[in-house]
Structure formats: structure tokens, C-alpha cells
C-alpha positions as CSV (number, residue, x, y, z in Angstrom):
1,M,108.3,-158.2,142.1
2,V,106.6,-159.7,145.1
3,F,103.2,-158.7,146.6
4,T,102.7,-159.7,150.3
5,I,99.6,-159.8,152.4
6,R,99.2,-160.9,156.0
7,L,96.0,-162.6,157.1
8,T,96.0,-162.7,160.9
9,V,94.2,-165.7,162.4
10,Y,93.6,-166.7,166.0
11,L,95.0,-170.2,166.1
12,R,95.5,-172.4,169.2
13,Y,98.0,-175.1,169.9
14,V,96.9,-178.6,168.9
15,S,98.1,-180.0,172.2
16,D,96.5,-177.5,174.5
17,P,93.4,-175.6,173.2
18,T,93.5,-173.3,176.3
19,L,96.6,-171.7,175.0
20,F,96.5,-169.3,172.0
21,L,99.0,-167.8,169.7
22,N,98.9,-165.1,167.2
23,K,100.1,-166.7,164.0
24,K,100.9,-164.4,161.0
25,L,100.3,-166.3,157.8
26,T,102.2,-164.5,155.1
27,F,101.3,-165.2,151.5
28,K,103.7,-164.3,148.8
29,K,102.9,-164.2,145.1
30,S,105.2,-163.5,142.2
31,V,103.6,-162.1,139.1
32,S,105.7,-164.5,137.0
33,M,104.5,-167.6,138.8
34,K,101.3,-169.6,138.4
35,K,98.4,-168.0,140.1
36,Y,97.7,-170.9,142.4
37,L,101.0,-170.4,144.3
38,L,99.4,-168.4,147.0
39,S,96.9,-171.1,147.8
40,F,99.6,-173.7,147.8
41,I,101.9,-171.8,150.2
42,S,99.0,-171.1,152.6
43,Y,98.1,-174.8,152.5
44,L,101.6,-175.8,153.4
45,L,101.6,-173.3,156.3
46,L,98.3,-174.6,157.6
47,I,98.9,-178.3,157.2
48,G,101.8,-178.2,159.6
49,L,99.5,-176.9,162.3
50,F,96.5,-179.2,162.0
51,I,95.7,-182.8,161.3
52,P,92.6,-183.3,159.1
53,S,90.1,-186.1,159.7
54,C,87.3,-187.8,157.7
55,T,84.0,-186.3,156.7
56,Q,80.4,-187.4,156.2
57,D,77.5,-186.3,154.1
58,S,75.6,-183.1,155.0
59,S,72.2,-182.0,154.0
60,I,73.3,-179.0,152.0
61,T,75.9,-178.9,149.3
62,D,77.1,-176.2,147.0
63,S,76.2,-175.7,143.4
64,P,78.7,-175.3,140.6
65,E,79.4,-171.7,139.5
66,K,80.0,-170.2,136.1
67,S,83.2,-171.3,134.6
68,K,84.4,-167.8,133.9
69,E,83.3,-164.4,135.1
70,G,80.9,-162.7,132.8
71,E,80.8,-165.6,130.3
72,M,77.7,-167.5,129.3
73,M,77.5,-171.1,128.4
74,T,75.1,-171.8,125.5
75,A,72.9,-174.9,125.5
76,Q,71.9,-175.9,122.0
77,L,68.4,-177.0,122.9
78,N,66.7,-179.5,120.6
79,E,63.8,-181.8,120.8
80,D,65.7,-184.2,123.0
81,L,66.4,-181.4,125.6
82,E,62.9,-179.8,125.6
83,V,61.8,-181.9,128.6
84,W,64.9,-180.9,130.6
85,E,64.3,-177.3,129.8
86,V,60.7,-177.4,130.9
87,D,61.6,-179.2,134.1
88,L,64.4,-176.7,134.9
89,L,62.1,-173.7,134.5
90,T,59.3,-175.4,136.5
91,L,61.7,-176.1,139.3
92,A,62.7,-172.5,139.4
93,K,59.1,-171.6,139.9
94,T,58.6,-174.3,142.6
95,E,61.5,-173.0,144.6
96,K,60.4,-169.4,144.5
97,L,56.9,-170.5,145.4
98,A,58.2,-172.3,148.5
99,H,60.3,-169.4,149.5
100,D,57.5,-166.9,149.0
101,L,55.0,-169.0,151.0
102,Y,57.3,-169.8,153.9
103,S,58.4,-166.1,154.1
104,E,54.7,-165.0,154.4
105,L,53.9,-167.8,156.9
106,S,56.9,-166.9,159.0
107,T,55.4,-163.4,159.4
108,L,52.0,-164.8,160.2
109,F,53.3,-167.4,162.7
110,P,56.5,-165.9,164.2
111,D,56.4,-168.3,167.1
112,N,57.0,-171.3,164.8
113,P,60.6,-171.1,163.6
114,V,60.1,-173.9,161.0
115,F,58.8,-171.4,158.5
116,E,61.7,-169.0,158.8
117,H,64.3,-171.7,158.6
118,T,62.8,-173.4,155.6
119,A,62.3,-170.0,153.9
120,A,66.0,-169.3,154.2
121,S,66.9,-172.6,152.8
122,E,64.5,-172.3,149.9
123,L,66.0,-168.9,149.0
124,V,69.4,-170.7,148.6
125,H,67.7,-173.3,146.4
126,W,65.9,-170.8,144.3
127,T,69.1,-168.7,143.8
128,R,71.1,-171.8,142.7
129,I,68.4,-172.7,140.1
130,S,68.4,-169.1,138.9
131,D,72.1,-169.1,138.6
132,L,72.0,-172.3,136.6
133,I,69.4,-170.8,134.2
134,A,71.5,-167.6,133.8
135,T,74.4,-169.7,132.4
136,Y,72.3,-170.4,129.3
137,D,71.8,-167.4,127.1
138,N,68.8,-168.9,125.3
139,L,66.8,-169.5,128.5
140,D,64.7,-166.9,130.4
141,D,64.2,-167.2,134.1
142,P,60.5,-167.3,134.9
143,T,61.1,-165.9,138.4
144,R,62.9,-162.8,137.3
145,D,62.4,-159.9,134.9
146,G,64.6,-159.1,131.9
147,D,67.1,-157.3,134.2
148,G,67.4,-160.2,136.5
149,V,65.4,-158.7,139.3
150,A,63.2,-161.1,141.2
151,Y,59.5,-160.8,140.8
152,G,57.5,-160.0,144.0
153,P,56.0,-162.6,146.3
154,G,53.7,-165.0,144.4
155,V,54.5,-163.4,141.1
156,F,56.0,-165.2,138.1
157,D,56.6,-164.5,134.4
158,D,52.9,-164.9,133.6
159,E,50.3,-163.1,135.7
160,N,47.9,-166.0,135.0
161,D,50.5,-168.5,136.0
162,D,49.3,-171.7,137.9
163,F,52.0,-171.0,140.5
164,T,50.5,-167.6,141.3
165,T,47.1,-169.4,141.8
166,V,48.7,-171.9,144.1
167,Y,50.4,-169.2,146.1
168,S,47.2,-167.4,146.7
169,S,45.1,-170.5,147.4
170,M,47.7,-171.8,149.9
171,L,47.7,-168.6,151.9
172,D,43.9,-168.5,151.8
173,F,43.8,-172.1,153.1
174,A,46.3,-171.4,155.9
175,G,44.5,-168.3,157.1
176,D,45.3,-167.7,160.8
177,D,45.4,-171.5,161.6
178,V,48.9,-172.7,162.2
179,T,47.9,-176.4,161.8
180,K,46.7,-175.6,158.2
181,A,50.0,-173.7,157.7
182,F,51.9,-176.8,158.6
183,K,49.8,-178.7,156.1
184,V,50.7,-176.2,153.4
185,G,54.4,-176.8,154.2
186,Y,53.9,-180.6,154.0
187,L,52.1,-180.2,150.6
188,I,54.7,-177.8,149.1
189,E,57.6,-180.1,150.2
190,C,55.9,-183.0,148.4
191,L,55.6,-180.8,145.4
192,E,59.2,-179.9,145.5
193,I,60.3,-183.5,146.0
194,L,58.1,-184.5,143.0
195,N,59.5,-181.7,140.7
196,V,63.1,-182.3,141.8
197,S,62.6,-186.0,140.9
198,K,61.3,-185.2,137.5
199,A,64.1,-182.7,136.9
200,I,66.8,-185.2,137.8
201,T,65.3,-187.8,135.5
202,S,65.2,-185.4,132.5
203,A,68.7,-184.0,133.2
204,T,70.1,-187.5,133.5
205,D,68.5,-188.4,130.1
206,A,69.9,-185.2,128.6
207,A,73.3,-185.7,130.3
208,I,73.3,-182.2,131.7
209,S,75.9,-182.7,134.4
210,E,75.9,-179.1,135.8
211,A,72.1,-179.4,136.4
212,L,72.5,-182.7,138.2
213,A,75.1,-181.1,140.5
214,V,72.7,-178.3,141.5
215,Y,69.8,-180.7,141.8
216,S,71.7,-182.8,144.4
217,C,71.5,-179.9,146.8
218,L,67.7,-179.9,146.6
219,E,67.4,-183.6,146.6
220,N,69.2,-183.8,149.9
221,A,67.5,-180.9,151.6
222,E,63.8,-181.2,150.8
223,P,63.3,-184.4,152.7
224,H,64.5,-182.7,155.8
225,H,62.0,-179.9,155.3
226,L,59.2,-182.5,154.9
227,K,60.3,-184.1,158.1
228,A,60.1,-180.7,159.8
229,Y,56.5,-180.1,158.8
230,N,55.5,-183.6,159.4
231,W,57.0,-183.4,162.9
232,N,55.0,-180.3,163.7
233,L,51.8,-182.0,162.6
234,L,52.6,-185.1,164.7
235,K,53.3,-182.9,167.6
236,I,49.7,-181.7,167.6
237,G,48.3,-185.2,166.8
238,V,47.8,-185.0,163.0
239,E,49.1,-187.9,161.0
240,Y,48.9,-186.5,157.5
241,N,48.5,-188.7,154.4
242,W,47.3,-188.6,150.8
243,E,43.7,-189.1,151.7
244,L,43.7,-186.1,154.1
245,I,45.6,-184.1,151.5
246,A,42.9,-184.8,149.0
247,D,40.3,-183.7,151.5
248,D,42.1,-180.4,152.0
249,F,43.4,-179.7,148.6
250,G,41.4,-181.8,146.1
251,D,43.2,-183.5,143.3
252,F,46.4,-181.5,143.7
253,F,48.5,-184.5,142.7
254,S,47.6,-186.8,139.8
255,E,47.6,-190.6,140.1
256,E,50.9,-190.5,138.1
257,D,52.4,-188.0,140.6
258,L,51.4,-190.2,143.5
259,T,53.0,-193.2,141.9
260,I,56.3,-191.3,142.0
261,L,55.7,-189.6,145.4
262,D,54.2,-192.4,147.6
263,P,57.3,-194.6,147.9
264,V,59.6,-191.7,148.3
265,V,57.6,-189.9,151.0
266,T,57.0,-193.2,152.8
267,E,60.7,-193.9,152.9
268,I,61.5,-190.4,154.1
269,L,59.0,-190.5,157.0
270,E,59.1,-194.2,157.9
271,D,61.4,-193.6,161.0
272,Q,59.7,-190.5,162.3
273,T,57.5,-190.8,165.3
274,A,55.4,-188.3,167.3
275,P,57.2,-186.3,169.9
276,G,56.6,-187.7,173.4
277,N,56.0,-191.2,172.1
278,G,59.2,-192.7,173.2
279,G,61.4,-190.7,170.9
280,G,63.2,-192.5,168.0
281,G,62.0,-190.1,165.3
282,I,64.4,-188.4,163.0
283,C,65.2,-184.8,164.0
284,P,63.3,-182.4,161.8
285,G,66.1,-179.8,161.8
286,C,69.1,-181.9,160.6
287,G,67.4,-185.1,159.6
288,L,70.2,-187.0,161.4
289,G,68.2,-188.3,164.4
290,P,67.2,-189.8,166.6
291,Y,64.9,-187.0,167.8
292,T,65.4,-185.8,171.4
293,N,64.2,-182.8,173.3
294,D,67.5,-181.1,172.7
295,C,67.9,-181.3,169.0
296,P,71.6,-181.5,168.1
297,C,71.3,-179.5,164.9
298,G,70.1,-176.3,166.7
299,L,67.9,-175.5,163.7
300,G,64.6,-177.3,163.8
301,P,61.5,-176.5,165.8
302,C,62.8,-178.9,168.5
303,G,66.2,-177.2,168.7
304,T,65.3,-173.8,170.1
305,G,63.4,-175.1,173.1
306,G,65.8,-177.9,174.1
307,T,67.7,-178.1,177.4
308,A,71.3,-179.2,177.8
309,T,71.8,-182.6,179.5
310,T,75.4,-181.9,180.2
311,T,77.9,-179.1,180.4
312,L,80.8,-178.2,178.1
313,S,84.3,-178.9,179.2
314,E,86.8,-176.0,179.2
315,V,88.4,-177.4,176.0
316,E,85.0,-177.8,174.3
317,L,83.9,-174.3,175.3
318,N,87.2,-172.8,174.0
319,D,86.7,-174.6,170.7
320,L,83.1,-173.4,170.4
321,I,84.1,-169.8,171.2
322,Y,86.8,-169.8,168.5
323,L,84.6,-171.5,165.9
324,V,81.6,-169.2,166.3
325,K,83.9,-166.2,165.7
326,L,85.5,-167.9,162.7
327,E,82.1,-168.7,161.2
328,K,80.9,-165.1,161.7
329,M,84.1,-163.8,160.1
330,A,83.8,-166.2,157.1
331,Y,80.2,-165.1,156.5
332,E,81.0,-161.4,156.7
333,V,84.1,-161.7,154.5
334,Y,82.2,-163.5,151.7
335,S,79.2,-161.3,152.0
336,T,81.3,-158.1,151.7
337,L,83.4,-159.4,148.9
338,G,80.3,-160.7,147.2
339,Q,79.1,-157.1,146.9
340,T,82.3,-156.2,145.1
341,Y,82.2,-159.2,142.7
342,S,78.4,-159.4,142.2
343,T,78.7,-161.3,138.9
344,M,80.2,-164.3,140.7
345,P,77.4,-166.0,142.8
346,I,79.9,-168.3,144.5
347,L,80.6,-165.7,147.2
348,G,76.9,-165.1,147.9
349,N,76.1,-168.8,147.9
350,I,78.8,-169.7,150.3
351,S,78.1,-166.7,152.6
352,E,74.6,-168.1,153.0
353,A,76.0,-171.4,154.2
354,E,78.4,-169.7,156.6
355,Y,75.6,-167.7,158.0
356,R,73.7,-170.9,158.8
357,H,76.8,-172.4,160.4
358,W,77.1,-169.3,162.5
359,K,73.5,-169.5,163.7
360,V,73.8,-173.2,164.6
361,L,76.8,-172.4,166.8
362,Q,75.0,-169.4,168.3
363,N,72.2,-171.8,169.3
364,L,74.7,-174.0,171.2
365,F,75.6,-171.1,173.4
366,V,71.9,-170.7,174.3
367,K,71.6,-174.4,174.9
368,Y,74.6,-174.6,177.2
369,S,73.9,-171.3,178.9
370,E,77.3,-169.8,177.9
371,T,78.1,-166.3,176.7
372,D,78.2,-165.9,172.9
373,P,81.3,-163.8,171.9
374,T,79.6,-162.7,168.7
375,K,76.9,-160.9,170.7
376,D,76.7,-158.0,173.1
377,G,73.9,-159.2,175.3
378,D,71.1,-160.0,172.9
379,I,72.5,-157.7,170.2
380,E,74.8,-159.2,167.5
381,L,78.1,-157.4,167.0
382,D,78.5,-155.3,163.9
383,I,80.4,-156.6,160.8
384,G,84.1,-157.1,161.5
385,L,83.7,-157.1,165.3
386,Y,84.2,-160.4,167.3
387,N,85.3,-159.4,170.8
388,D,88.7,-160.4,169.5
389,D,91.2,-157.9,168.1
390,D,93.0,-160.7,166.2
391,M,89.9,-161.9,164.5
392,T,89.0,-158.3,163.6
393,D,92.5,-157.9,162.1
394,A,91.9,-161.1,160.1
395,Y,88.7,-159.7,158.7
396,D,90.3,-156.4,157.7
397,E,93.2,-158.1,156.0
398,A,91.0,-160.6,154.2
399,I,88.8,-157.8,152.9
400,G,91.9,-155.8,151.9
401,Y,93.5,-158.6,150.0
402,G,90.4,-160.1,148.5
403,G,89.3,-156.7,147.3
404,V,92.3,-156.3,145.0
405,S,91.0,-158.7,142.3
406,L,88.6,-161.6,141.8
407,L,91.4,-164.1,141.8
408,Q,92.6,-162.8,145.2
409,A,89.0,-163.0,146.5
410,M,88.9,-166.7,145.5
411,E,92.3,-167.3,147.1
412,T,91.1,-165.5,150.3
413,G,88.1,-167.9,150.4
414,A,90.3,-170.9,149.9
415,I,92.5,-169.8,152.8
416,I,89.5,-169.3,155.2
417,E,87.9,-172.6,154.2
418,Q,91.2,-174.5,154.9
419,L,91.4,-172.7,158.3
420,E,87.8,-173.7,159.1
421,L,88.4,-177.3,158.1
422,D,91.5,-177.6,160.2
423,S,89.9,-175.9,163.2
424,L,86.8,-178.1,162.9
425,N,88.8,-181.3,162.6
426,N,90.7,-180.4,165.8
427,A,87.5,-179.5,167.7
428,L,85.9,-182.8,166.5
429,G,88.8,-184.7,168.0
430,R,88.4,-183.0,171.4
431,T,84.7,-183.8,172.1
432,T,82.5,-186.8,172.5
433,L,79.2,-184.9,172.8
434,P,76.7,-186.1,170.2
435,D,75.5,-182.6,169.3
436,L,79.0,-181.2,168.8
437,T,80.1,-184.3,166.9
438,T,77.1,-184.1,164.5
439,I,77.5,-180.4,163.9
440,Y,81.3,-180.3,163.4
441,T,81.2,-183.3,161.1
442,N,78.5,-181.7,158.9
443,F,80.4,-178.4,158.8
444,I,83.5,-180.3,157.7
445,N,81.7,-181.8,154.8
446,A,80.2,-178.5,153.8
447,D,83.5,-176.5,154.1
448,G,85.2,-179.2,152.1
449,A,82.8,-178.4,149.3
450,H,83.4,-174.7,149.7
451,L,87.1,-175.2,149.5
452,D,86.8,-177.2,146.3
453,A,84.6,-174.4,144.8
454,F,87.1,-171.7,145.6
455,N,90.0,-173.7,144.4
456,K,88.3,-174.3,141.1
457,H,88.3,-170.6,140.5
458,T,92.0,-170.2,141.3
459,D,93.1,-172.7,138.6
């Protein structure tokens, strides 16, 4: 017996992106064959239409997920692993602290997008650390209650917790002064960098590979956040350093902490200069630099106020129109399926990444004064709507197929990620604009990690 599902995608000819065709991808799966046949067939269909290219590192990677739905791995903790355990739980608190603080600061200072952007990123980091803790049945998450529900802002497993005190004191320090709020961000990012470094060391000593995989996400992202807060301080003429931190916060870091932090922070910020001083500093949004007034990442505080220095060609615009709809669809498919399969965090984690991709592309439409097809004026279209009937059909069919079983949800994710990769590679080959090149290359790297994650769950 054969089950068949059609996933309609809006694909364009490689030779002429102004021409479109409706290509029905039909995936067949026999109950007697290996479960990865569907993904293999879809790959063969897609590979004939697209030519993949190389990738490069991006600032965000995806954490490993639980090996099997509903199963718990057990770490037999002993004296050799006690340091690793403490560092893991401390890191969970640190990530929640950062998220809670930035969320509150984004409300207090809505005109400064750095708080909102970093809060969203810290939520992903906190979630990944929590997911890691949940895979060990002898560990309790200090950021959640016994039912797995997150504590409120600034609340941890102990009402007298030092992190609760830090949360309150940081908000008191910031008050209604945005400069002080930027200083809080700078301090918290240093704290995160410190605790990530300690966690990596202890996980390495204990040979906990799954922890190191999760920590790599944080290790790559936190320096970009630090650059963002440092950039905002430089913008208003404040060159922050350890001496000024001590003046503001006392002995927040010990001498031992500073021994670890000083060389790391110096290296992170060594190529960042004040805005308006001839440029050359690393962009605070993507960390890829050099900084210009039209940040190519579209995320950082410099990205939202930039002006385009050129216009998009018809080919580049058509690619961007297609990709923004595809990113919106990917986000909405994963988010919807994630509600059905809530015990598998892979869908929620990757939906967060696709949401960020969608927002980056939306910012490009603002930058180049083009009409965003995922919006009706200033209002974003509802879930499953894209000003494109074919993309809407693709969403409906993906939800219908992925909703049948967890395996089919994973296969749906693999199909979409392969489509994104092929589409991005083609778009990358049709532009020379630095901002588009940077964004597409980073998306390719991220989507490659997503594809690997989905494929792992179809084996």
C-alpha cells in the first residue's frame, strides 16, 4: 500500500528567475520500506532543479535534541561530574536572567531595538539549556517548577537566589536612563561569556559531548550581543572598561573572573570603533562587519535606520520576494507542528530561527523601499497567507502531511529545509550586493544545520 502527499512549492527556473512554474513534488512512501525513503525521493527531485554552493559559519547554530521522543537520558553523576552539573545549572540561570532583564528593558526603552533583539536570542539560549537539563532525569531545572513551567521574571528556584538579587539590582541601576541600561547589557553579556567559558571547560573535562554542542550556540552568539551593547555605548561617547564597571557595580567580577574575561573581551571588541569615526567597527547586529550606516544584517541597532546605497535588480527583487514568503511559511509550519508534537523541542527551536530569518528579510524590504509580500501595508498577513496561492497550498499540504505522525513532521521539515537551501544557493549566485550575500550565506549555514537535525530524526 502506498501513501501519497503533494507539497506544492513555488519554484523558479534556474536560468531565468523572472519565470515561475508550479512544481508538484510528490512523495511516496511504502509501509514496507525504510522510513527515510520519502526524504530520499524528495532530495532526488530537488537536486535536479538546483545547484548547491558552499557555506560559512553563522552566529547561531542549533542544539541537539532528545534522541527519542519521550525518553530521558540518565547521567550517572559522580564527583568528577559535579563541577559540570553546577556549571550547567548556573548557565541556565544566567540565560534566564539575561532574557528577563532584556525583556523588561525593551519595555522601558522601546526606541532601542537592541534590547528586544537580544531578549529574543536569549530566550532561544535559555530554552536550549533547559532542554539539555530535561534530558537528565536526575537534574532539576532551576528556572522552572516541577511541572516544567518557567518561573516569572527574575524568579529562580530559590527566592533568596543571588540571580534574583542581580535582576532587581540591575533594574534599579538602569532606572529610566538608557545609558545605564546599555551598561547593564554590557555587564550581563560579560557574565554570560564568563559562565559559558566555565561551562565549556567543565563539560570538556567531563566529556559531555551533547552539552558542548549546545554551548557552541551560546559561545558564538554572546560576543555579538556584547558588541551590540558596546556599540550603543560608543555611539553616545562612553568607552566602557573594567574600571568603570567597578565604579558602577562594585566588585561584581572577582580577580579570577577578570583573568578569564579580560583577554576574551579585548579580542571581541578590538576591531570595534565608535560610529562616525571613519567606520571600520564590526556590525553589532551580525558581528560580520565592517560597520556601515546600512547594517547588512538588518538586526542590530544600526540596521533599522540605514539607507540603501543601491537598488535591487529585477532578479534580486524576485529572489527576495520568494525567499521572504518561504521563510514565513517555514516558520509557520514548524510553529504549528510544534504545538502538535510539543515533546519534541526541535520544531520550536528551528521555528525561532526561521522567524529571525523572516524578520531579517522583512527589514531588507524596508531598506530598499520595496513592497513586502508578507504584509498588508504595515500589518503582517495571518498564518498560512502569503499573497501567493501556491505558497498557501504548500503550507496547507505540509501541515496535513506533517500532522499525521512525528516521523512525517520530521520529513516535512527536511523537505522544507532542502528547498530553502537550494533556493538560497540560487539567490546567492544571482547577486553581488554585500548585504544580500552576507544574509544568504548565513541562512545557508543555519538551514544546513536544520536539515541535519531533521534528518537525524528520520533515521
